Every structure is written in C-alpha cells, then in structure tokens.
N, C-alpha and C positions, 0 to 999 in steps of 0.2 A: 504494500500500500504506500503510495507517495504521500508527501506531507500534506498536500491540499485535501486529499480524501480523508486522511487521518484526522486532520484538523476539523473538517466539516462534520465528520461522524462523531468524534469523541467530545469536542467542545460543545456541541449541541447538548449532549448528555450532561456535561458539567453545568451549563446554564439552566437546564431543566431542573436539575437537583437544587440549584441555588435559589431559583425563583420560587419553586414549590416550597422550599424550606422557609423562605422569607414570608410567604403568604400564610404559613401556619402560625407565625408569631402573633401573640395576643398583645398588641400595642396600639398606640394612637395612630389613626389613619394617616395623619400628616407625617409622622416619623416613618411609617412603613413606605409611604410614597417617596419620601426623601431617600431612603435606602435603595429602593428600586430605581429611582431616577439615576443615581450614580452607577449602580451595578449594571444597568441595561444601557448605559450611554455609549456602548461600543468598546473599542480598545482592541489591542492586538492579542490579548490573552497568552502572551509569550510564556509566562511563568507556569500556569497550569499545563500548557502544551508541552513544555520542556519536561515537567514531571511525568506526564503520561508517556512521552517519547522515551524516557529513561526506563520505564517499566517494559516497554516494547523491546528496548535494546537488550534487556536481560531475559527476554522471552517469558515474561510474566503476564497474566491476564490483565489487560489495561483497565478493565472495569473495576479492578480492585483499588484503583487510584482515583476514581471519580470524586468521592467525597473529600479526599485530601486535596485534590486539585481545586475543588470548589472553595474549601477553607482558605487555600492560598490566595485565590482571587478575591475573597472577602477581605483579607488583610491588605492586599495591594490596593483595593478600592478604598478602604479605610484611610490608608496613607495619603491617597490623592485628595480625598475630601479635606483632610486636616492640612495638607501642604498648601492648598489653595486659600486657606483662611487669611484674613487681613493680618493676623498676628504672625503668620508664616511668610508665604510668598506673595500673598495678596493678589491672586490671579482672578480675572473675571471670566475666563473661558477655559474649558477643558474638553478635549475631543470634539471641538466644534460647537459646543453647547455652553450655555451659562453655567458657571460653577455652582455647586450645591448651595453654598451660603447666599449666592445671589438670588436664588429662587426661593429658598426656604428659611433664610435668616441664619445668622451665625450660631445661635443656640441649638437649633434643630440640626444643623450640619455637624456640630460637635458631637451631638448624641448619636446621629446616624453613623458617624465614623467609629464612635465607641462601641456601638452595637455590633457592627461588622467585625471589629477587632476581637471582641469577646465571644460572640456567637460562632465564630469560625471554629473554635475548639469543640463546641458541641456537635458540629457537623462530623468531626472525626470520631467522637465518642459514640455516635449513633450508627457508624458504619458497621453493618453486620457481617461484612465479608472479611474483616481483619481480626486476628486474635488480639486479646487485650495487651499482651506485651509489645506488639507492634504499634498499637495505638498510643500506648504510654511513651514509647520511644519517639513517635512522630510528634506528639504534643510537646515533649521535652525539647526536641530539636526546633520545632516551629516557634516556641516561646523564646528560645535563645536567639534565633535568627531575626525575630520581629521586635523583641523587647529592648531593654536598656542596653544590652550588650550587642545589639544588632541594629535593625533599621531605625528604631527610635533613638538609640544612642548616636547614630550617624546624623540624624536630623538635628540633634542638639549640637553636635560638633559643627555642623553647617551653620547654625545660627550664631554660635560663638565666634566663628571665623569670618562673619560678614564684614566687609570693608577692610579686611586684612590682606596683606600680600602673603600668599602661600607658596611654599615650595612643593615640589612634586610628591614628596613623601607624605605630607599632610593632606594634599589633594586626594591621593590614593586612599589614605586612611578613611577620610570622610566618605568617599564613594564606595569603598569596600563594604562599609556598614550600611549607608543609606540606600544604595542601589544593589550592591552585590549580595547582601545577606538573603534576600528573598529568592534570588537566583540560586544561591547555595542550597536553600531548602528544596527547590525544584529538583535539583540533581541528587542531593543526599537523601531527601525524602523518598524519592523514587527508589534509591538504593536500599533504604530501610524496608520499604514494602516488599522489595525483591529479596529481602533477607540476606544481603551481602555482608561480607566480612569487613572489619574495621579498616583493613588496608585498602580495600576497594572504595569505601566511603571517604577515606582520606584523599584518594586521587580525584574523586568526584568533587570534593570540597576545593581542592587546588584548582581544578579546571573552572569551577564556578567563580573563583577569584579573578581569573584572567578574562573570562567572558563578561563578568560584571564590570570590570574596568573598561573593556571594549565597548560595552553598552553605554556607559556614561560618556565616554569620549565621543561616540556617535551622537548622543543627545546634544553635547556641546557644539559639535560641528553643525548639526541641523538648526540649532538656535542662531547660527550665523548665516548659513546659506540655504536653509530650508524654505519651503513654500508655506506661508501662513495658512492658506486654504486647506492644504493637504495635512499639515501638522494639527490644525484645529485649535491653535492658540497663537498669540503674537510671537514673532521672532525678535531676536535681540533683547529678550527680556532679562537675560543674565547681565548684559552690559548695563541696562537701565537700572537693575537692582544692585549694581556694583559687585557682582559675584565673580570670584576668581574661578576660572575654568581652564581646561586643558588648552583650548585655543588661545586664551589670553596669556597663558604661561609659555606655551611652546610655539605658538603660531599655527596657522591652518595646516600647512604641509607636513610639519613635524608631528602634529596631532594625528593626521591620517596614517603616518608611518607607525606611530605608537599604537594606534588602534590595530593595525595589521599585525604587529608583533604579538600583542596580547591574544588576538584571535588565533594565531598560529600556535601559540603555547597551549591554549585551551584545546585545540584540535589534537595536538600531539599527545596530550595527557589522555584524552578519550581513546585515541588509537592504541595507546599502551594497554588498555584493558582487554583488547581483542574481543569486543562484543559487537552485536548487530547495531552499529551506531549511526546508520545512515540518516535517520530522522533527527537525531541530536545534531549531527553535522549540518543538516539543512536549516535547523533552527538557528544555530550559530551563524550561518551565512546570512540568514534573514535579519539577524540582529545588526550585523555590520553593513548590510546593503539597503536597509529600510529607508523610506523617505518620510517617515513620521514616527 
C-alpha cells in the first residue's frame, strides 16, 4: 500500500474515533464545539500517520495504533490552540481559518486545549486491543514527550528566549522539545505497541530527533518563502515577532543544507533497523518537501 492509500484509509479511522469520542463527552455545547472546531480544521496529521506507519514497518496490525494515534493528534491540536493565544504567539489564523480564541474567546480556547490534552490519555486507556502494560508504557512515554520535560517545556524555553540572540545549540534544544518530542512519540510509541526492545526504541528516538529538527527548519524556511494561501497563516510572522530561527541564524541556503543533513541522518538510522520502512521514509520526505 502506498502512502496516499495508507493515509486515506487509516487517518479516516483515526478521525472517526476522535470525533465519536468527543461527541460522547458530557460538557457544555460551546466547549464541545470549540474542541471540534480545532480538531476538524484540517492539518497534515503527520504525527498520527508516522505512528501508524511505524506499526506497519514492524508488521504489526495498524488498527492497534488507532486510539494512540488519535490521542497524539489530540495533544498536537491542544498545543496549537494554546500556541495561538495572545499570551503565546498571538496568531489570528491557523490552517486557513480563524484561530480558536478568535471564534470562541480566550477562556473557552484555554479549556478546549486543556480538555484535549487531558482526555487524550483516556483514549489510550479505553483501547481494548492493547494489554495494560503496553498502555501504561504508552501513557508514561506520551506524558514525558508532551509535558514539562517535552513539548510544554520546549514552549517555555521558547518564551524565555524571545528577543534573545540564540546560538545553534539553544535553537536545537528548544525545537527538540517543542516540535520534536511529539514526533518522538510517533516513532517510539509505534515501537512500544510493536513490543520492540529498548535498543530499537533508542534508535527510533534518535531518528525522531533528526527529523524533528528537519521539520522545524522546514517550518522556518516556509515562514520566509512560503505561500500564505497554501500555508493558511501569515508568512514572516517569526520576523514580526522577533523570533530567532534557523534562517535568521544560518541564512536560507545554509538552513536548506542543515535540513538535508538532519533528514539524511534520520533516514540512515531507520535503514539501520532493517525493517519495512518505506512508509516512514515517504513521511520523512513529505516533511522536508511540504509546502505548508
């Protein structure tokens, strides 16, 4: 199965599980509407796609990862809602639509993001296809990747370093956490469901670091040379917000080379595993060649 067919088939199931779960929640209509507004706003679904592709690479039933992939997209969507808030990036548009707080107000947007972040874990606990020890390991890893030592910690580092001149080491530290940690869970979480050894999980983690850096460099490049209509949000927002980026630090051409270097390192690590990795490789290629 090629990536397009794989994506269409399995991501449809992820979204069906997600929306059905949200609709079972007993909460105020406006909060449910706010959650669904951001979750169904589109997006590339790269993280859940990568998790499911990892299961495929280890010849494990991909359906065993649907709930976990849904949980991962919940947390990613939560981070986007919170990132767009006036206290954070103060963005008005996301995926070509008004950001959540512009439609529902800041308070409801905060709560929608909180609900997605917390309820993601319940999606995993309710998965009847996985044994309890695997679910515990997934939740442990997901909370590490998304919490204070992961994505949220990276966001704080980003805030603390606004208006500062950064070196490459600090820039990578921020992006490894803010962007890379959910990609780490996509690969490592897939490995956990596939019941892989720690040595394999370590290689997946290292590969995620490199593709995470490549992902962020591509974002920085698109912010300079991307198409606003395709991206779905204003370009040059990093410069307007005085954010230090790879393009600002290295220049456009050197940033492109840096992206290629990290992409190739990620590929080499995946090749080292000798698995059926063609879908993972296609997703890595999608990450560095995307136009939004």
